[in-house]
C-alpha positions as CSV (number, residue, x, y, z in Angstrom):
1,M,105.3,105.1,104.2
2,K,104.1,102.4,107.1
3,L,106.2,100.8,109.9
4,S,106.5,97.3,109.8
5,K,105.4,95.0,112.2
6,S,108.7,93.4,112.7
7,L,110.4,96.9,113.2
8,A,107.5,97.9,115.7
9,I,108.0,95.0,117.7
10,K,111.8,96.0,118.3
11,L,111.1,99.6,119.3
12,L,108.3,98.1,121.6
13,Q,111.3,96.3,123.2
14,L,113.4,99.2,123.5
15,S,110.9,101.1,124.7
16,S,110.1,98.5,127.9
17,G,113.9,99.2,128.4
18,E,115.6,96.2,126.9
19,R,118.9,96.3,124.7
20,V,118.4,94.9,121.5
21,P,121.4,93.7,119.6
22,A,122.3,95.7,116.5
23,S,122.5,92.7,114.1
24,Q,118.7,92.5,114.8
25,L,118.1,96.0,114.0
26,K,119.2,96.2,110.2
27,Y,116.4,98.9,108.9
28,P,116.8,102.3,107.1
29,L,114.9,103.7,110.0
30,I,117.6,102.6,112.3
31,S,120.5,104.7,110.9
32,E,117.6,108.0,111.3
33,L,117.2,107.4,115.0
34,L,120.3,107.0,115.5
35,E,121.4,110.5,114.1
36,D,118.4,112.1,116.0
37,G,120.0,110.8,119.4
38,I,116.4,108.6,119.9
39,L,118.5,105.4,119.8
40,V,122.2,104.9,121.3
41,D,124.6,102.2,119.8
42,I,126.5,100.7,122.7
43,R,129.5,98.6,121.9
44,S,131.4,96.4,123.3
45,G,134.7,95.4,121.8
46,R,135.3,95.5,118.1
47,T,132.3,93.6,116.7
48,K,129.5,93.6,119.3
49,S,127.1,96.0,119.3
50,V,123.5,96.8,121.4
51,M,120.9,99.6,121.0
52,S,119.5,101.3,123.5
53,L,116.6,103.9,123.7
54,Q,117.7,107.0,124.6
55,S,114.6,108.7,124.8
56,S,111.1,107.6,125.3
57,K,109.5,110.4,124.5
58,S,111.5,111.7,121.4
59,L,110.6,108.2,120.0
60,Q,106.9,108.5,120.8
61,A,107.0,112.2,118.7
62,F,109.1,110.6,116.0
63,L,106.4,107.7,115.7
64,L,103.4,110.2,115.9
65,N,105.0,113.0,113.2
66,R,106.3,110.3,110.8
67,F,103.5,107.1,110.9
68,S,100.7,109.0,113.0
69,I,100.9,106.2,115.4
70,A,100.4,107.5,119.0
71,D,100.6,104.3,120.9
72,L,103.1,101.9,119.7
73,N,101.7,99.1,121.9
74,R,98.7,99.1,120.3
75,Y,99.6,99.4,116.8
76,V,101.5,96.0,117.4
77,E,98.7,94.4,119.1
78,T,96.1,95.7,116.0
79,L,98.4,94.2,113.7
80,N,98.6,90.9,115.7
81,T,94.6,91.0,115.6
82,E,93.3,87.9,113.8
83,N,90.3,89.6,111.7
84,L,92.0,93.0,111.0
85,S,90.4,95.4,109.4
86,R,90.8,98.7,107.4
87,S,88.9,100.5,110.3
88,L,91.3,99.5,113.0
89,L,94.3,100.4,110.8
90,V,93.1,103.9,110.5
91,Q,92.5,104.3,113.9
92,V,95.9,103.2,114.9
93,A,98.0,104.6,112.5
94,S,95.8,106.6,110.3
95,N,96.6,104.4,107.2
96,S,94.3,101.9,106.1
97,K,97.2,100.2,103.9
98,I,99.8,99.8,106.7
99,S,99.3,95.9,106.4
100,N,97.3,93.8,104.0
101,V,93.8,93.1,104.8
102,R,91.4,91.0,102.8
103,T,88.2,92.5,103.0
104,F,86.5,90.3,100.4
105,K,86.5,86.7,102.0
106,G,84.1,84.4,101.0
107,F,83.0,82.1,98.1
108,L,80.2,82.0,95.7
109,V,77.2,79.8,96.2
110,N,74.7,78.5,93.3
111,S,71.6,76.3,93.4
112,Y,68.6,74.8,90.7
113,E,66.4,74.4,93.9
114,P,66.0,75.9,97.3
115,V,68.6,75.0,99.7
116,S,67.8,75.5,103.6
117,T,70.7,77.1,105.6
118,T,71.2,79.5,108.6
119,L,73.5,82.5,108.2
120,N,74.5,84.1,112.0
121,G,71.8,82.3,113.3
122,I,69.2,83.0,110.8
123,S,67.2,81.0,108.7
124,F,68.2,81.7,104.8
125,L,67.5,80.3,102.0
126,V,69.7,79.9,98.8
127,Q,67.8,80.0,95.9
128,P,69.6,83.2,93.8
129,P,67.4,83.9,90.8
130,S,68.4,82.7,87.1
131,G,71.6,84.5,85.9
132,T,72.6,85.3,89.0
133,F,74.9,83.6,92.3
134,Q,75.2,84.5,95.9
135,F,78.6,85.4,97.5
136,I,78.7,84.2,100.9
137,H,80.8,86.8,103.1
138,E,80.5,86.0,106.6
139,F,81.1,82.1,105.7
140,E,82.2,80.9,109.4
141,Q,78.5,81.5,110.5
142,F,77.0,80.1,107.3
143,I,75.8,76.3,107.9
144,P,73.7,74.6,105.8
145,H,71.0,71.6,106.2
146,P,72.6,68.4,107.0
147,D,70.7,66.7,104.0
148,V,72.9,69.1,101.6
149,T,75.4,67.8,99.6
150,I,78.2,70.4,98.8
151,V,79.5,70.3,95.0
152,G,82.4,71.9,94.2
153,I,82.8,72.8,90.7
154,E,86.0,73.2,89.5
155,N,85.1,75.4,86.1
156,S,83.1,78.6,85.8
157,E,80.9,77.9,82.8
158,S,79.6,74.7,84.4
159,F,79.2,76.7,87.7
160,S,77.0,79.3,85.7
161,Q,74.8,76.5,84.1
162,I,73.9,74.3,86.8
163,D,70.7,73.8,85.7
164,R,71.7,72.1,82.6
165,Q,73.2,69.0,84.5
166,R,70.7,68.4,86.7
167,H,71.1,64.9,85.4
168,L,74.3,64.5,87.1
169,F,72.6,64.9,90.6
170,K,69.7,62.5,90.7
171,G,69.1,61.2,94.3
172,V,71.4,64.6,95.8
173,H,70.2,68.0,97.6
174,P,72.8,70.0,96.0
175,L,74.4,73.4,96.9
176,F,77.4,74.2,94.6
177,V,80.3,76.1,95.3
178,S,82.5,78.1,93.0
179,R,86.5,77.2,93.4
180,Y,86.9,80.6,91.7
181,P,88.1,83.1,92.1
182,Q,91.4,81.5,93.2
183,N,92.3,83.4,96.3
184,Q,88.7,82.5,97.8
185,S,89.7,78.9,97.7
186,K,91.0,78.9,101.4
187,D,88.1,80.4,102.5
188,L,86.1,77.3,101.1
189,I,88.1,74.5,102.2
190,K,88.4,76.1,105.7
191,W,84.4,76.3,105.7
192,L,84.0,72.9,104.3
193,Q,86.7,71.9,107.2
194,T,84.0,73.1,109.8
195,I,80.8,71.7,108.6
196,P,79.9,67.8,108.8
197,N,78.3,67.7,105.4
198,N,79.3,65.4,102.5
199,Y,81.5,66.9,99.8
200,L,81.4,66.3,96.2
201,H,84.0,67.3,93.9
202,F,82.9,68.0,90.1
203,G,86.1,68.8,88.3
204,D,87.7,68.1,85.0
205,F,87.8,64.2,84.1
206,D,91.6,64.4,83.6
207,F,95.3,64.1,85.7
208,A,95.2,67.7,86.4
209,G,91.4,67.6,87.8
210,I,92.1,64.5,89.8
211,G,95.0,66.0,91.2
212,I,93.1,68.9,92.6
213,Y,90.7,67.2,94.1
214,L,93.1,65.3,95.7
215,N,95.3,67.7,96.9
216,E,93.1,70.6,98.0
217,Y,90.3,68.6,98.8
218,K,90.3,65.2,99.8
219,R,93.4,65.4,101.6
220,Y,91.7,67.7,104.2
221,L,88.0,66.5,104.1
222,G,89.1,62.5,104.1
223,S,85.7,60.4,103.8
224,K,83.2,62.6,103.7
225,A,84.7,63.7,100.0
226,R,84.0,62.3,96.9
227,F,85.1,62.7,93.2
228,L,81.9,62.7,90.7
229,V,82.1,60.3,88.2
230,P,79.1,59.9,86.3
231,D,77.5,56.5,84.7
232,T,78.1,57.8,81.3
233,I,81.5,59.0,81.6
234,E,83.5,56.0,79.9
235,T,80.9,57.0,76.7
236,M,81.5,60.3,77.1
237,L,85.4,60.2,77.4
238,S,85.6,57.9,74.3
239,K,83.4,60.3,72.4
240,Y,84.1,64.0,73.2
241,G,87.7,63.6,75.0
242,K,90.8,65.2,74.0
243,R,94.0,63.3,73.5
244,G,96.1,66.5,74.4
245,L,94.6,66.5,78.1
246,Y,96.1,63.1,78.2
247,D,99.4,63.4,76.3
248,N,100.2,66.8,78.2
249,Q,99.5,66.5,81.3
250,K,101.6,64.5,84.2
251,M,100.1,62.9,87.1
252,N,100.8,65.1,90.5
253,F,99.6,62.5,92.5
254,E,100.6,58.8,93.3
255,A,98.1,56.6,91.6
256,K,99.2,53.6,94.0
257,E,97.5,55.5,96.9
258,V,93.8,56.6,95.2
259,Q,91.1,54.2,96.8
260,E,88.1,55.6,95.2
261,E,86.5,53.2,93.0
262,G,85.4,55.5,90.8
263,I,88.6,57.4,90.6
264,L,90.2,54.1,89.6
265,K,87.8,53.4,86.9
266,L,88.0,56.8,85.4
267,L,92.0,56.3,85.2
268,K,91.5,52.8,83.6
269,W,89.2,54.5,80.4
270,M,91.7,57.2,80.7
271,H,94.5,55.0,79.7
272,Q,92.4,52.7,77.6
273,Y,91.4,55.8,75.7
274,K,94.3,58.1,76.0
275,K,92.4,61.0,76.7
276,G,91.1,63.2,79.0
277,L,87.6,65.3,79.3
278,E,86.7,68.6,80.6
279,Q,83.7,69.0,82.5
280,E,81.5,71.2,80.2
281,A,80.9,68.2,78.4
282,F,77.9,67.8,80.6
283,I,76.4,70.5,80.2
284,E,73.0,70.0,78.1
285,R,72.4,71.6,75.1
């Protein structure tokens, strides 16, 4: 059982001597505090009612016994902490699960050639052995060399086999990042916004893939973002494209607002052949 942040704040107000309208205290625990005489209901008229703290010592004892909260003020301050950790939660309430904490933040990176970066101010070479990836946890302090282009890969198979797609990145010094797991994607876009490196999006060549790029990346990264459209896309689309990717998808973006020449050409060919193409088609066998 845990004490919610919203109720903790209300109890803190009561502890400081404030009177809180009963309408703001619609919590199951309040009736118990009233029965124990810790809170008192002060009525004025038939409908207006405010709550007042009758005994601060009794409230402290109640919170300690019920929730292991020894200091209500520190408890609220901890829940307001930006980088909340389970260890802090244990310290203030003997319970690491009183609030949802993301301990597994960050994103995967991959490369087929050494990529120079710094991590927490220390030189760090991204060069995972074949068959492995690297996971960047403290991404806020992860800084690639300025000449590195960040390549976001939409699908896991393409991300795991980047060495078979070198032909797509000639003239580019790439560091590959994964959009998945999906719950890590917010960390990725947050990081991309803080670094000056150019971003190249490698996704599916269909309406959904273009929409992901425009809605999740381009809108936040602006001119430093570009959608990868290979030189051979027309041939590949006509030869390996799927009609279902064209017929069964709807555009979730305004085509008239698209300004990238590569995407405009891609849309033209998609309409011409009435097909979409999955990015895995570019993995060389």
